[in-house]
Every structure is written in C-alpha cells, then in structure tokens.
Steps between C-alpha positions, in 0.01 A plus 500: 500500500642168622416348160743713306872528473729802536444582131114494545450181316237257627665170610338172433439325827544165357831518297637829635571676174348832392176492318587743213157513305186611681292248318718217626384566870269239658348521842532149636291400809735333746209327659332343181148615438238225517127481464482511887718806557456712200243716685720549802650849464779414739627262249375619164564870556779502756806674357727295725368187325602629155850447344606703195655255261589452136237346274730217419572436870122491562465224240788303654347531858166357360681245277303649200583391148681193619194296431145557401322517828242784515558761773233685696515882487323727757443859420486710808356847511527737787 
C-alpha cells in the first residue's frame, strides 16, 4: 500500500505523478538485470527490487529512443 496515494492511485516512483492507465505501469528493476544475475531470485523476483513507474519514465531511465542502441530484455518467470 506504500505505492499508492490517498486516492488509491499508484504513484510513479520515478516522477512522483499518479499512473492513471493500468497499461502504462512498468515494473522496473532497481538493480539492473544482467546475464549474470537474471537467475538470482533475490534480484530478479524480489518485490523490493521493483519500482512501479510510467512506461515513458522507464524509457527515460534506460535512455531509449534517444539513439538506436539495441537494448537487452530479460523475461523472468516465477
């Protein structure tokens, strides 16, 4: 419940504004996933390592769409 405001809206942990559309929520790993730690459940699946942020904020954090560098994506199941 610490991720919501008094109106019950989820707050972006990056910009501090409410996330109004459910499809705009991204779970961002505070400790970035790498090939070395992706199978470490204490990093990949730890709720304390996840920040709920806007999709746009996630792109800003990772500097996406500012250039054409290809990003790595890890899918974590658990």
